[in-house]
C-alpha positions as CSV (number, residue, x, y, z in Angstrom):
1,X,67.4,249.4,75.4
2,X,65.8,246.3,73.9
3,X,62.1,246.3,73.1
4,X,60.2,244.6,76.0
5,X,58.2,242.6,73.4
6,X,61.3,240.6,72.6
7,X,62.1,237.5,74.6
8,X,64.6,234.7,74.5
9,X,64.1,231.0,75.3
10,X,66.2,227.9,75.0
11,X,64.3,224.9,73.7
12,X,62.2,223.4,71.0
13,X,60.3,225.9,68.8
14,X,57.7,223.3,67.9
15,X,56.4,223.4,71.5
16,X,55.6,227.1,71.6
17,X,52.1,228.3,71.8
18,X,52.3,231.5,69.7
19,X,50.4,232.7,66.7
20,X,53.2,231.7,64.3
21,X,56.6,230.0,64.4
22,X,59.1,230.7,61.7
23,X,60.6,227.8,59.8
24,X,64.1,227.9,58.5
25,X,63.0,226.2,55.3
26,X,64.8,225.3,52.1
27,X,63.8,226.6,48.6
28,X,61.6,223.5,47.8
29,X,59.5,223.9,51.1
30,X,59.4,220.1,51.2
31,X,61.0,219.6,54.6
32,X,64.6,218.8,55.4
33,X,66.8,218.5,58.4
34,X,67.3,220.6,61.5
35,X,64.4,222.9,62.5
36,X,62.7,222.4,59.1
37,X,62.5,218.6,59.6
38,X,61.3,219.0,63.2
39,X,58.5,221.5,62.3
40,X,57.3,219.2,59.5
41,X,57.4,216.2,61.7
42,X,55.6,217.8,64.7
43,X,53.1,219.7,62.5
44,X,52.1,216.6,60.5
45,X,51.1,216.2,56.9
46,X,48.9,219.3,56.7
47,X,52.0,221.5,56.6
48,X,53.6,219.6,53.7
49,X,50.3,219.6,51.8
50,X,50.1,223.4,52.2
51,X,53.7,223.7,51.1
52,X,52.9,221.7,48.0
53,X,50.0,224.0,47.1
54,X,52.4,227.0,47.4
55,X,55.0,225.3,45.2
56,X,52.4,224.4,42.6
57,X,51.5,228.1,42.4
58,X,54.9,229.8,42.6
59,X,57.6,227.0,42.4
60,X,58.9,227.2,45.9
61,X,60.3,230.0,47.9
62,X,63.3,232.2,47.0
63,X,66.1,232.9,49.5
64,X,65.2,235.8,51.7
65,X,61.5,235.5,51.0
66,X,58.7,234.1,53.2
67,X,55.4,232.2,52.8
68,X,52.8,231.2,55.4
69,X,50.9,228.0,56.0
70,X,48.7,226.7,58.8
71,X,50.3,225.1,61.8
72,X,48.9,221.6,61.4
73,X,49.3,219.8,64.7
74,X,51.6,222.4,66.2
75,X,50.5,224.6,69.1
76,X,51.2,227.5,66.8
77,X,48.4,228.5,64.5
78,X,50.7,229.3,61.6
79,X,54.1,228.5,60.2
80,X,56.0,231.2,58.3
81,X,58.5,229.5,56.1
82,X,61.6,231.6,55.1
83,X,64.6,230.5,53.2
84,X,67.9,231.7,54.7
85,X,71.1,232.0,52.8
86,X,73.9,229.5,52.6
87,X,77.1,231.1,53.9
88,X,79.7,231.6,51.1
89,X,82.2,233.7,53.1
90,X,80.0,236.8,53.1
91,X,80.7,237.7,49.5
92,X,77.3,237.0,48.0
93,X,74.9,239.2,49.9
94,X,74.3,236.7,52.7
95,X,73.9,239.3,55.4
96,X,71.2,241.2,53.4
97,X,69.5,238.0,52.5
98,X,69.3,237.0,56.1
99,X,68.0,240.4,57.1
100,X,65.3,240.0,54.4
101,X,64.3,236.7,56.0
102,X,63.4,238.5,59.2
103,X,61.8,241.5,57.6
104,X,59.7,239.5,55.2
105,X,58.6,237.1,57.9
106,X,57.6,240.0,60.1
107,X,55.7,241.7,57.2
108,X,53.9,238.5,56.4
109,X,53.1,238.1,60.1
110,X,51.6,241.7,60.2
111,X,49.6,241.0,57.1
112,X,48.3,237.8,58.5
113,X,47.3,239.4,61.8
114,X,49.9,237.5,63.8
115,X,50.5,239.1,67.2
116,X,53.1,236.7,68.6
117,X,55.9,235.1,66.6
118,X,58.9,232.9,67.4
119,X,62.1,232.7,65.3
120,X,64.7,230.0,65.3
121,X,68.4,230.7,64.5
122,X,68.0,231.0,60.7
123,X,70.9,229.7,58.6
124,X,73.2,228.9,61.5
125,X,73.0,225.1,61.1
126,X,74.0,223.3,57.9
127,X,73.8,226.6,56.0
128,X,76.9,227.6,57.9
129,X,76.1,231.3,58.6
130,X,78.4,232.5,61.5
131,X,76.3,232.5,64.6
132,X,77.5,235.8,66.1
133,X,76.7,237.7,62.8
134,X,73.4,235.9,62.4
135,X,72.4,236.9,66.0
136,X,73.3,240.5,65.4
137,X,71.2,240.6,62.1
138,X,68.2,238.9,63.8
139,X,68.1,241.3,66.8
140,X,68.7,244.4,64.7
141,X,66.0,243.5,62.1
142,X,63.4,242.6,64.7
143,X,64.1,245.6,66.9
144,X,63.9,248.0,63.9
145,X,60.7,246.4,62.6
146,X,59.0,246.6,66.0
147,X,59.6,250.3,66.1
148,X,56.8,250.8,63.5
149,X,54.7,247.7,64.3
150,X,52.6,247.9,67.5
151,X,50.4,245.1,66.2
152,X,53.0,242.5,67.0
153,X,53.0,242.1,70.8
154,X,55.7,239.4,71.2
155,X,58.7,238.1,69.4
156,X,60.6,235.2,70.8
157,X,64.0,234.1,69.7
158,X,64.2,230.3,70.3
159,X,67.7,228.9,70.6
160,X,68.3,225.2,70.4
161,X,71.9,225.3,71.5
162,X,73.9,227.0,74.3
163,X,76.1,229.0,71.9
164,X,73.2,230.7,70.2
165,X,71.5,231.3,73.5
166,X,74.5,233.0,74.9
167,X,75.0,235.2,71.9
168,X,71.4,236.4,71.9
169,X,71.4,236.9,75.6
170,X,74.4,239.2,75.4
171,X,72.8,241.2,72.6
172,X,69.5,241.5,74.3
173,X,70.9,242.5,77.7
174,X,73.6,244.8,76.2
């Protein structure tokens, strides 16, 4: 049985009114393509400015780690930036690094008093992570985390494409 706090939508993560959205960022935190570029564009220069401050202090964000900024012009109050792994055939710890993205984002959300959070499909675009495996990791990690975290009242998986939506739907209904 899936946790009733978990939901699924197909659409644009930058439009969601939640406490925090998760950005599938790159190590530099300076914006990029895909969801990262869309979040930076929709959120405005405040997000990039906050990322620059983080980079000046710690030199970016390591794969599997997460950092938080304000939401700029987004409906979300915060953006949690996490760096997913590039897929190298599964031989370089990619599954565990992806799991760390979800765990670290959720831990940071809890520490920041975030109650509602939305995740994109981390690493499944240009980073080439197989979508079925990525969906299983995401659902598993979120479900496990919520077992010990009543403070988070809602987690939304936001799928931009039909393939990811169908994969998540099957996992959440199964």
